[in-house]
C-alpha positions as CSV (number, residue, x, y, z in Angstrom):
1,M,-17.8,12.9,6.2
2,D,-17.0,15.3,3.3
3,D,-16.7,18.1,5.8
4,R,-13.6,16.5,7.2
5,K,-11.8,16.5,3.8
6,E,-8.8,18.8,3.3
7,V,-6.8,19.6,0.2
8,L,-3.2,19.3,1.3
9,P,0.2,18.8,-0.3
10,L,1.1,15.2,-0.2
11,R,4.1,16.0,1.9
12,R,1.9,17.3,4.7
13,V,-0.3,14.2,4.5
14,A,2.8,12.0,4.7
15,A,4.0,14.1,7.7
16,R,0.8,13.4,9.6
17,F,1.2,9.7,8.9
18,I,4.6,9.9,10.5
19,N,4.0,12.1,13.5
20,T,1.1,13.7,15.3
21,D,3.0,17.0,15.1
22,E,3.1,18.0,11.5
23,Q,6.4,20.0,11.7
24,T,8.1,17.1,13.3
25,G,6.7,14.8,10.6
26,L,8.1,17.1,7.9
27,A,11.5,17.1,9.5
28,E,11.4,13.3,9.5
29,L,10.4,13.2,5.9
30,D,13.4,15.3,5.0
31,R,15.6,12.9,6.9
32,I,14.1,9.9,5.2
33,T,14.3,11.3,1.6
34,A,17.9,12.7,2.2
35,D,19.0,9.2,3.3
36,A,17.3,7.6,0.3
37,S,19.0,10.1,-2.0
38,R,22.4,9.2,-0.7
39,T,21.5,5.5,-1.3
40,I,20.9,6.0,-5.0
41,Q,23.2,9.0,-5.6
42,K,26.1,7.1,-7.1
43,R,23.8,4.9,-9.3
44,Y,21.9,8.0,-10.5
45,W,25.1,9.8,-11.3
46,L,26.5,6.9,-13.3
47,W,23.2,6.6,-15.2
48,S,22.8,10.3,-15.9
49,T,26.4,10.6,-17.1
50,S,25.9,7.6,-19.4
51,F,22.6,9.1,-20.7
52,A,24.2,12.5,-21.4
53,A,27.2,10.9,-23.1
54,T,25.2,8.7,-25.4
55,A,22.8,11.6,-26.2
56,F,25.8,13.8,-27.1
57,A,27.3,11.1,-29.2
58,T,24.0,10.8,-31.1
59,T,23.9,14.5,-31.8
60,V,27.5,14.8,-33.0
61,T,27.1,11.8,-35.4
62,L,23.6,12.1,-36.7
63,L,23.8,15.8,-37.6
64,P,26.9,15.4,-39.7
65,A,25.4,12.2,-41.2
66,L,22.4,14.2,-42.4
67,A,24.7,16.8,-43.9
68,L,26.8,14.2,-45.6
69,T,23.7,12.4,-46.9
70,F,22.3,15.7,-48.3
71,D,25.6,16.3,-50.1
72,E,25.8,12.7,-51.2
73,A,29.3,12.6,-49.8
74,P,31.2,9.3,-49.5
75,G,31.0,7.7,-46.1
76,A,27.6,9.1,-45.3
77,D,26.1,5.7,-44.8
78,V,28.8,4.7,-42.3
79,V,28.3,7.9,-40.2
80,R,24.6,7.5,-40.3
81,L,24.8,3.9,-39.0
82,I,27.1,5.0,-36.2
83,G,24.6,7.8,-35.3
84,L,21.7,5.4,-35.4
85,G,23.7,3.0,-33.1
86,C,24.3,5.9,-30.7
87,S,20.6,6.8,-30.8
88,G,19.6,3.2,-30.0
89,L,22.1,3.2,-27.1
90,T,20.6,6.4,-25.7
91,I,17.1,4.9,-25.8
92,A,18.4,1.7,-24.1
93,V,20.1,3.7,-21.3
94,G,17.0,5.8,-20.8
95,A,14.9,2.6,-20.6
96,S,17.2,1.0,-18.1
97,W,16.3,3.7,-15.5
98,R,12.6,3.0,-16.0
99,V,13.2,-0.7,-15.6
100,F,15.1,0.0,-12.4
101,Q,12.2,2.0,-11.0
102,Y,9.2,-0.1,-12.1
103,G,10.7,-3.5,-12.8
104,G,9.9,-3.2,-16.5
105,M,8.9,-0.7,-19.2
106,Q,5.4,-0.5,-17.7
107,A,4.4,-0.1,-14.1
108,S,2.4,-3.2,-13.4
109,T,3.1,-4.0,-9.7
110,P,4.5,-2.1,-6.7
111,Q,8.3,-2.5,-6.4
112,N,10.3,-2.8,-3.2
113,P,11.1,0.9,-2.3
114,V,14.6,2.4,-1.9
115,Y,15.2,3.5,1.7
116,A,18.3,3.7,3.8
117,D,16.5,1.9,6.6
118,P,13.3,0.2,5.6
119,E,12.6,-0.9,9.2
120,D,12.5,2.7,10.4
121,S,9.1,3.2,12.1
122,A,8.7,6.5,10.2
123,V,9.4,4.7,6.9
124,R,6.9,2.0,7.7
125,N,4.2,4.6,8.3
126,L,5.1,6.4,5.1
127,E,4.8,3.1,3.2
128,R,1.3,2.6,4.7
129,L,0.3,5.9,3.0
130,F,1.8,4.7,-0.3
131,A,0.0,1.3,0.1
132,I,-3.3,3.2,0.2
133,L,-2.4,5.4,-2.8
134,Q,-1.5,2.3,-4.8
135,L,-5.1,1.2,-4.7
136,E,-7.2,2.1,-7.7
137,T,-10.2,2.7,-5.3
138,S,-8.3,5.3,-3.1
139,P,-8.5,9.1,-3.5
140,R,-6.3,10.1,-6.4
141,A,-3.5,12.5,-6.0
142,F,-3.2,15.4,-8.4
143,Y,-1.0,18.3,-9.4
144,L,-2.0,21.8,-10.5
145,T,-1.4,23.2,-14.0
146,R,-0.2,26.8,-14.3
147,H,-3.8,27.9,-14.7
148,G,-4.8,26.1,-11.4
149,A,-6.6,23.1,-13.1
150,R,-6.3,19.7,-11.4
151,R,-4.6,16.9,-13.3
152,Y,-5.1,13.6,-11.5
153,V,-2.3,11.0,-11.5
154,D,-2.8,7.3,-11.9
155,H,-2.3,5.0,-8.9
156,R,0.7,3.4,-10.6
157,Y,2.7,6.6,-10.0
158,F,3.2,5.1,-6.5
159,F,4.5,1.7,-7.7
160,G,8.1,2.7,-8.3
161,K,11.2,2.1,-6.1
162,L,11.7,5.9,-5.8
163,R,8.1,6.7,-4.7
164,A,9.6,8.6,-1.7
165,A,10.4,11.3,-4.2
166,H,6.8,12.3,-4.3
167,V,7.2,13.7,-0.8
168,A,10.8,14.9,-1.1
169,K,11.6,18.6,-1.0
170,G,14.3,18.9,-3.7
171,S,16.9,16.1,-3.5
172,T,18.6,13.6,-5.7
173,I,15.7,11.1,-5.4
174,R,13.2,13.8,-6.6
175,N,15.4,14.6,-9.6
176,A,15.8,11.0,-10.4
177,L,12.0,10.1,-10.5
178,F,10.4,8.9,-13.7
179,G,6.7,8.7,-14.0
180,P,5.0,5.5,-15.3
181,G,4.7,7.3,-18.6
182,G,7.3,9.6,-20.1
183,L,10.5,10.6,-18.4
184,W,11.2,12.9,-15.4
185,F,8.3,13.7,-13.2
186,D,8.8,16.4,-10.5
187,R,5.3,17.9,-10.0
188,E,4.2,18.7,-6.5
189,L,1.3,16.4,-5.7
190,F,-1.8,17.2,-3.6
191,L,-4.5,15.1,-2.1
192,E,-8.1,15.8,-1.1
193,A,-9.1,13.4,1.7
194,D,-10.0,13.0,5.3
195,V,-6.4,12.4,6.5
196,N,-7.5,11.0,9.9
197,K,-9.6,8.4,8.1
198,L,-6.7,7.5,5.8
199,I,-4.5,7.0,8.8
200,S,-7.1,4.8,10.4
201,D,-7.7,2.8,7.2
202,A,-4.0,2.3,6.6
203,K,-3.5,1.2,10.3
204,A,-0.6,3.7,10.6
205,K,0.7,4.6,14.0
206,P,2.0,8.2,13.9
207,K,4.5,8.8,16.6
208,R,3.3,11.2,19.3
209,S,5.6,14.1,20.1
210,G,6.1,14.6,23.7
211,A,6.2,18.0,25.4
212,P,9.5,19.8,24.7
213,K,12.1,19.5,27.5
214,K,12.6,22.6,29.5
215,Y,16.3,22.0,30.3
216,D,18.9,20.6,27.9
217,Y,20.7,18.4,30.3
218,T,22.4,16.2,27.7
219,N,24.3,19.0,25.9
220,A,25.2,20.6,29.2
221,I,26.8,17.4,30.4
222,I,28.5,16.8,27.1
223,S,30.1,20.3,27.4
224,L,32.0,19.1,30.5
225,I,33.9,16.3,28.6
226,D,37.6,17.3,28.6
227,H,36.8,20.5,30.4
228,P,40.1,21.6,32.1
229,N,38.3,22.3,35.4
230,V,36.9,18.8,35.4
231,R,40.3,17.2,34.6
232,A,41.8,19.2,37.5
233,L,39.3,17.8,40.1
234,D,40.8,15.9,43.0
235,I,38.4,13.0,43.0
236,T,39.6,11.9,46.5
237,K,38.2,15.1,48.1
238,K,35.0,14.5,50.1
239,T,33.5,18.0,49.6
240,G,33.6,20.7,47.0
241,N,33.6,18.7,43.8
242,Q,29.8,18.6,43.5
243,K,29.7,22.4,43.8
244,V,32.3,22.8,41.1
245,I,30.3,20.6,38.7
246,I,27.0,22.4,39.5
247,G,28.8,25.7,38.8
248,L,30.1,24.5,35.4
249,L,26.7,23.2,34.4
250,A,25.0,26.5,35.5
251,H,27.6,28.5,33.6
252,W,26.8,26.5,30.4
253,Y,23.1,27.5,30.6
254,I,23.9,31.2,31.4
255,G,26.3,31.4,28.5
256,R,23.5,30.4,26.1
257,R,20.9,32.6,27.8
258,L,18.8,29.6,28.8
259,D,16.8,29.1,32.0
260,V,19.1,27.7,34.6
261,P,17.9,24.6,36.6
262,S,18.1,24.9,40.4
263,D,21.1,23.6,42.3
264,T,18.9,20.8,43.6
265,Q,18.0,19.7,40.0
266,L,21.7,19.9,38.9
267,A,23.0,18.1,42.0
268,G,21.8,14.7,40.8
269,Y,23.6,15.1,37.5
270,A,26.7,16.3,39.3
271,N,26.8,13.2,41.4
272,D,26.4,11.0,38.3
273,I,29.3,12.9,36.6
274,L,31.5,12.5,39.7
275,A,30.7,8.8,39.9
276,A,31.6,8.3,36.3
277,I,34.9,10.2,36.7
278,R,35.7,8.2,39.8
279,K,35.1,4.9,38.0
280,N,37.1,5.9,34.9
281,R,40.1,7.0,37.0
282,S,40.1,3.9,39.1
283,S,40.4,1.8,36.0
284,I,43.6,3.6,34.9
285,P,46.6,1.6,36.0
């Protein structure tokens, strides 16, 4: 069984949970984390602005307070009290972000995660990976020091609301992540495990990528919307219109240096387009 273990970035493990094609899974991860980032963007901006403001106020009051105290100048006590108040406020603001992520100052239980669409099938598969990593008995993720040594992280790192940040590739949600201990945590995590076994144990259902389509019919058809030649068609004509539509579709493929479907393949789409035009024009009084 150990022969099946791999050492992979956690992002790649998550991608395999989402899709059988790893590249497609990575693209889905970027979509999920970008959407989650937009969800918290305003809140994180307000918090970081408040944190910076209180930290600045602490600096500009405590430093003069120390100087005034050293010189035994009048008013030193008042300035020092103001500085201590600002310092306490800075600590409170910083703590509020931890409470938001972990439900308290300590990470004791998994929190409801932040996603734009929690019911998204890709999100549900990602959460199945995190559910495994939240168990103390599961393989532990780790990061590498600058000397290449492994530093394993506690399972509670995956308890927070912003746990999607662990598989994000540079976004607001990654910048906003606090670890269970300390402040910001942005290390790239790795996992040594049999990924297929993890997927099976988690009862995840990665989406299977189908074979790529040879012809891009959708965009070819969309290109004909409001096309002047289409608007000029006399829909009452019995012949000729299908040939015009087929020619326009073929021209779209040729202009993009793509393989051109045969006239027989395009004929069915041309008939559907003509039927739609006929229906739309008949509804106009």
